[in-house]
N, C-alpha and C positions, 0 to 999 in steps of 0.2 A: 401256221395254217393247219389246223386241226381237222378241219372239213373236208370233204372229197370235192373234186372239181363240179360233179354235178349240181350237189347241194348250193356251193358258191355262187355258180352261174345261175342258179333258181332265184336266188336272192339278189344278185346283182342286176337280173330281167326284172323282178318285181320293183325293187327300189327306181330302176329307170322308167317304168311303167308308171308309176306315182308322180314323177317328177316332168314327165312330158305330158301326162295327164293335167296337171295341176298348172303346168305352164299356159298349155291352150285355154284351160278353162278361163284363167286371168284375162288371157287376151281376149276372149270371146265375151266376158263380163265387160269391159272396158268398152266394147263396141254395141252395147245395149243389150243383146242377144238373152243375156243369163236375168231373171228378174231376182229382187230380193237381195240379200247379203250373202257373198261367199268368203268362206275363211280358208286359206290355202295351207297346205302341209310342207311346203318345200323348204327341205333341211332336214325335215324330222323323218324321213323314209325307211332309217332302218328300223325303227320301233315296229312299226306296222308290219314290216316286211319280217323283221324277226321272231317278232312274238306268233304272227298267224301261221309263219312257216310250220310251228309246231303243233298245230292243232289239227284235228279231224273235221271232216264237214259237218259231223254231227254236234261238234261243239259250239259254243256261242258267244258272242262279242257285242257288248254293249258299248257304244261310242260317244264321242262329244260333238261340239259343233263345229269340229275341225276334223270331220269325218271322212272325206274322200278315201284317204288313204287307208283307212281300215277297211271300208267297204271293199276297194279293189284287192287289197291283202287277204280278205278273208274269202275272194271267191264270186264277189259281185263282179259281172264284166262290165269293160270300159263302155260300153253301147248302153248299157242300163245308167248306170251312173251320170253318165253326159246326159243322156235324154231325158233324165229326172230333174238336172240341173236346168236345161234349157223348157223346162215345163211341159213337156210331151208324154202323151198318153203312153209311149213304151217305156217310159222309165219305171226305175225298180219301186217308186212308189205311186205309178201312174199318173205321172205329173202334178201330185197332190202335195207332196211334201217337201220338194226342191233342196236346195242346199245341205238344209240342217235337218232334215227328217227322211234320210234315205233308210229303206226297210226292205229285207230281202230274206226272210224267215226259211226259204228251201236250202240256204247256204249258210245259215247260222249266225245271219247277222241281224241281230235283233234291234236294230235302230241306232241311229244318231241323235241328238238332241242340242236345242239350243239353250237348255235348261241346265246351270253348270252343276257337275257334280250328279245329275240324275242318272246317269247309268249305274253306280256303284250300288245303290241298294236292290236295283232290279237284278243285277248279277248276282248278287247275294240271293236274291229271290229265285233265279233261276238254278242257282249251286244248290239250294234248298230242295228245289222240285227233283233234280238230280239225284240226291241222296235218298230222298223217299221213296223214289221209283228203283231205288239199287242199281242204279248204272254207273257207268265210270266215264261217263260225259263231264266235260268241263266247260267253266263261265269265265271270262275275262272282261274286265271293265278296263276301259282307256279311260284316262281323265288327266288334267293338267294341274301345274303346282296351285294355280288358283283356288281348286275344287278341293286341295288338302286341306283348307284351311274354312272349307264347309261343313256344316254339321253332318250333312249326308254320307262324308267321309267316314268321321268317326264312327258313326251308327251301323254303316253297313260294314266296316271290316271289323267292329267289335262282335257283331251278330254272327259273322261268318267264322270268326276264331272261338265263338264260344260255343255253336255248333259242328265245328269242322268241317265247313262246307268247302267242296271242290271248286275254289274260285280263285283266280289269279288278279290280282289288281297291279295295274300297270299306271303309274304316274309318269306322264310326261312332262319332267320340268324344262320348260324352255327360257326359264328365268323373268317371265314378265305374264301377269295377268291381265289382260288387254294391254293398258300402259304401265302399269303398277309393279314396279321390280320387286320380284320376289326378296330381294336383301331387305326391303323396307317394311315389310309385310310379317315378316316370319325371322325370328332370331337365328333358330336353329334351321340352316337351309336344307339339311339333309333329310328328306321326306322318309326314307325308308330306316332310318332310326326311330322313326316313330313307334314301327312293328313293335318294338320290345313291350310297349306299353300295353298290347294288347295279346302278347302272346305268342306271337307267328313269325314266321322268318322274315327279315327284311334284308333285301337284296340292292346295292347300287352299282349301276354297270353306268360306263359311256355310251350313252344313248346313239352315237354317231358311229359306234362300231358296230356293225351288223351280227358279226361272230359273238360278240361279248352279248349282245342283246339274245340272240339264238340260243347261246348256253344257258342264260340265265333263265329265259323262257321253258326251255327243255325241262330243267330242274325242278320248276315250279308246276310244269303241267305234270310231271311224273308222279310228284308229291300228291297233287289233287288226285290223280286216276286211282291212287294208290289208298287212298283213303287219310292222307296224313294231315288234310286241309288245306287252308289257304296261304298266299305268300304274298308280299307287297314288294313290288319291284318298281326302282325309282331309274328312269334312264334320263340321265340328264342330255338335252340337246337342245335345240335352237331354231326357231324360224326366222330364216334369213329374209322374208317377207314382213309386211307390216301385218298389225292383227286382222283386219280385213282387208279385201281389195279397196283401194282408196284411201287405205292408210299409208304413207310414206314410210311409216317404222322407224322415222331418223329423229324425230324431234324429241323421244324420250329415250334412245339408246345412243350411245357413240358411233361415230362411223367406225372407228377403229376396231371396235367390238365387232360388229356387223360384219367387217371385210376380214376380220379374225376367223369368224366361224364359218364365212363363204369358203375358205381355204380348208377346212375341216368337212367338206362335202363328205356325207357318208357314202356316196357314190364315187367319188374319188379317191377315199380310201380305199374302198375295196378294189378298185380298178387297179390302182397303183402296186397293191398286194399281189393280185393275181400275175400281172405283167412280171414283177419282179421276182416271183416264184417260178416263174416259167410255163406256168399251169394254162396260160393262153396268149393269142398273138393280137396284135392291134386289129388286125382282118376279121378275126373270130367276134371281137368286142363289137367293130362295125358294123358286123352281120346282126348283131342281137340289136343296138340302134336302128338299122334300118326298119327290124321287125317290128319293134315299139312303134317307132312313127308311123310306119303304117296301120297298126292296130289302133292308135289315137286318130289318124285320119279316117279312118272306117269308123270309128265312133262318132265322130263330128258330122259325117257325111250322114248316118243314119240317123242322128237327131234331127239334123236338118230337115230329112226327110220326112221326118215322122208326125204322125198329126197330133192337133191339140186334144185335150180332152173332149168329149162332148158335153156340151152344157146342160144337156138333158139329164145327166148323169150327176150333175152337183150335189143332189142330196144322199147319193148313194155313200154307205159305210160313215153317215151320219147318226148319231144315237140320239134318241131323246127320253127322255123320263117320261112315263106316263103316270098323271094324278089321279 
């Protein structure tokens, strides 16, 4: 364990916050308190936590439809994200966006999107802006394995490489695009190896090992800040829940596969390492658990008591072309 205790506990706390947030969100969705669809990040927490821990407040993140974890890791408060899921005016998008359209530019979260791969060219655009302004800011795009077969992936990465833009492309390869196994859609299942065709570094890491993710992200962010261009990181991970809440996730995945990945929970992996190294005791970890539970309970209560958006403002932020 090459990282210091403070960093490791920060990563542990953030992964636990994402997990407990998602568990609560899933419960409230099933109670009918959250409209629309929600896609949970359970099992993939190490990717968001490890990558975003290497970013500054003025760096930016572009997310996917499975974006709650990315938002929380980049600094959007649990209150703001939960209230947005509940459709309340106090949400980060003022109740207008919901689960798939979280937006908080004040902390560098430039949005989640229901369009597969949409964040990839947007991250390249942000990187182009940073380069033109001669800053050392960095843009990150999170996307899934399904998006790696989307034209936006090839166009965005090619452009970033040609112009040597400060962008980190992070593929969260959870082995399934909705219900399509990646193995059936792609011959070479190592997404990071595609980087060679575009002349940028490609790195493959265990996406359930937050230390490995943190290390890979740190090097990629350093390269971007130093003007050395983009990096493609592939994090092999797994969502232990269905594609969306309501999808049991068992009809297209072997039960044994799901259980095996549950046993490799990124939170439990780090917890076991911390205990084995004698860096913390059970009591300290329980204190963190209690604090995170209180944080999520506060976010829920905040959302429950927050007002609905004013119907009179329905046309605000809506733009119409004038002929």
